[in-house]
N, C-alpha and C positions, 0 to 999 in steps of 0.2 A: 759520054761522048765519045765520039770515034778517034781512034788512034791518030789519023792524020790531022786533026784539030789540035789534039794534045800535043803532037810533036812541032807543030807551027808555033803553039804559044810557049812552049818550056825550051828555054833558049841554052839552058845548061845541057851539057852532055851527061854528067854525073849528078844526080838530083835524090833526095830524099822524099820521103811519102809525104811529109809535113810540108816540104817544099810544093809538092805538087799540088798538094791540097789549097796550100795559101795562093798559089799564082794561078790556077785554073778551075779549082772546082768550087763552085757556090754551094754545092751540096755538103753533107755531114762528112766528117772524116771517116767514117766507116765505108761509105759508097766508095769513095777515092782508094781506099785500101783494097776493096773487093774489086775494082775495076785494074787495079796494078796486079792483082794477083792472077786475075784472066788474062791479061796481056804477057804474064811471065809465063803461064802454061800453055800459050801459043806461040812462044818464042819472041814476041816481039820486042820484050823487055828483058833483060838480065838482072838478076838479084845479086850484088855484090856482098851484102850482109842484111840482116834483118832492116827495113826499113831504107835501104840503100840501093839503088838502080841505076843503069843505063841502057840506051837503046841498042838493039842486038846489031844492027845494020851499021852503027858508027862504032869507031875503035877509039875511045877516049885515050888522052894523053895519060902516061904513066902517072906523071906529076898530078894531073887531076884526080885519079884515082887515089894516090897517095894522100894528097890533100883533104879528101873527102871521108877516107878510112883513119887517118891519124891527124886530127885537127887539134890545136892547142886547146 
């Protein structure tokens, strides 16, 4: 899948790898993880921690990042 298509389908600024797989990918989770890893190496996606990402050109609100990192 192309990055532009992924950005159009993913409405959240901060997302997990499992959310990306459930929302966007009909392929196996390993393929989704590989694609996210490649986009991370290209600099299009930034990893906050293992399995948690955001788009590089978007600056997510600090509340969204905190909510994703420390959820109850």
